[in-house]
C-alpha positions in Angstrom: 59.9 66.6 28.1 60.6 70.2 29.0 61.8 72.5 26.2 65.5 73.4 26.5 65.8 77.1 27.4 68.9 78.9 26.5 70.6 80.8 29.4 72.0 84.1 28.4 75.5 84.7 29.6 76.6 88.3 30.0 80.3 89.1 29.8 81.0 92.3 31.7 84.2 93.8 30.4 85.4 97.1 31.7 85.3 99.7 28.9 83.3 97.6 26.4 80.0 98.8 24.9 77.1 96.4 24.7 74.5 96.0 22.0 71.2 95.1 23.6 67.8 94.1 22.2 64.7 93.3 24.2 61.1 92.8 23.2 57.6 93.4 24.5 55.7 90.4 25.7 55.0 88.0 22.8 56.4 90.7 20.5 53.2 92.7 20.9 53.4 96.2 19.4 52.9 98.0 22.7 55.2 100.8 21.5 52.7 101.7 18.7 51.3 104.0 21.5 53.2 107.3 21.5 52.6 107.8 25.2 54.3 104.4 26.0 57.2 105.3 23.7 57.5 108.6 25.6 57.4 106.8 28.9 60.2 104.5 27.8 62.4 107.3 26.5 61.9 109.4 29.7 62.7 106.4 31.9 65.8 105.6 29.8 67.2 109.1 30.5 66.3 108.9 34.2 68.0 105.5 34.5 71.0 106.6 32.7 71.4 109.6 35.0 70.8 107.6 38.1 73.1 104.7 37.2 75.8 106.5 35.3 76.1 104.3 32.2 77.1 105.7 28.8 74.4 105.7 26.2 75.8 105.6 22.7 72.6 104.9 20.7 69.1 103.8 21.1 65.8 103.3 19.3 62.3 102.3 20.3 60.5 100.2 17.7 56.8 99.1 17.9 57.6 95.8 19.7 61.2 96.0 20.7 64.1 98.3 21.8 67.8 98.5 20.8 70.3 100.1 23.1 74.1 100.6 22.7 75.4 101.2 26.2 78.6 101.1 28.1 77.8 100.1 31.7 79.4 101.6 34.7 81.2 98.7 36.2 81.1 97.3 38.8 78.3 99.5 40.2 75.8 99.2 37.4 76.3 96.1 35.2 73.9 95.5 32.3 71.7 93.3 34.4 71.1 96.2 36.9 70.5 98.7 34.1 68.0 96.5 32.4 66.2 95.5 35.6 65.9 99.1 36.7 64.7 100.4 33.3 62.3 97.6 32.4 60.8 97.4 35.9 60.0 101.2 36.0 58.6 101.2 32.5 56.4 98.2 32.9 55.1 99.4 36.3 54.1 102.8 34.9 52.5 101.3 31.7 50.6 98.5 33.5 49.3 101.0 36.1 48.1 103.3 33.3 46.3 100.4 31.6 44.6 99.4 34.9 43.6 103.0 35.6 42.0 103.2 32.2 40.2 99.9 32.8 41.8 98.4 29.7 42.0 94.6 29.3 45.4 94.6 31.1 48.0 92.1 30.3 50.0 91.0 33.4 53.4 91.2 31.6 54.9 94.0 29.5 58.3 92.5 28.6 59.2 89.2 27.0 60.8 86.9 29.5 64.5 86.2 29.2 67.6 88.3 28.7 67.0 89.3 25.1 70.0 89.8 22.8 73.3 90.9 24.2 76.5 91.4 22.4 79.8 92.8 23.5 81.3 95.3 21.1 85.0 94.9 20.6 86.0 97.6 18.0 85.2 101.1 16.9 84.1 99.7 13.5 81.6 97.5 15.1 80.3 100.3 17.3 79.8 102.5 14.2 78.0 99.6 12.4 75.6 99.0 15.4 74.9 102.7 15.7 73.9 102.8 12.1 71.8 99.7 12.4 70.0 101.2 15.4 69.3 104.5 13.7 68.2 103.0 10.4 65.9 100.5 11.9 62.7 102.7 11.6 63.5 103.3 7.9 64.0 99.6 7.2 60.6 98.9 8.9 58.9 101.6 6.8 57.9 103.8 9.8 59.6 106.9 8.4 61.5 107.9 5.3 64.6 109.3 7.1 66.1 108.2 10.4 65.8 111.7 11.9 62.0 111.6 11.3 61.6 109.0 14.0 61.4 110.8 17.3 62.2 107.9 19.6 65.8 107.4 18.8 69.2 108.9 19.4 69.8 109.8 15.7 68.8 113.5 16.1 71.3 113.9 19.0 74.0 112.3 16.8 73.1 114.7 14.0 73.3 117.7 16.3 69.6 118.4 15.9 67.1 119.4 18.6 65.9 116.4 20.5 63.5 116.0 23.4 65.5 113.1 24.9 68.9 114.7 25.7 72.3 114.1 24.3 74.1 110.8 23.9 77.7 109.8 24.7 79.8 109.9 21.6 82.2 107.0 21.1 
C-alpha cells in the first residue's frame, strides 16, 4: 500500500501576505555553510527584484528557511516565486559541490510544498515577523536576533544590512 501524501493547496488572495517554510533535503543542515547562506540571501534579493513580490521578513536557518511574502498577483504567485528561488539556489550550490568534487547529493530541497499559511490580519503579520526574527535565538545560534546575519531583522531595526531593505507592513 502506498503512503498517503498530502497535497498542498495554495490559496492566492490579492493583498494577502503568506508565511512560508521550506526545508533542505531530509532536513540536512546545508545552511551551516556560510557561503550557501549567502547564496540563498543573494538569490532571494534577485528573485524579489525580478518578480516584484513584497518581502516582509525572512530568515535562513541551518536546515530550513522562513519567508513572509506578499506575492505579486497574478504575474508571480507563490509557486512561481518558490520555483524560481529554489531552482537557482540549488543549481548554484550543486554546481559548486560538483566543482569541488564533494560527495554531491542530487537534491538540495525537500520535496513537496513545505508549509504555507495565508496571513489575514496585521496582528498575525506582526506575530509571524517576530517568530521569524527570533528563530535563531530560540535555536541557540545567537543571543540576540540582530546578531544573525541571514535575516531581515537588521533591516527592521534600521541597522546596516548586506541584504537590502524589506517591505514594511
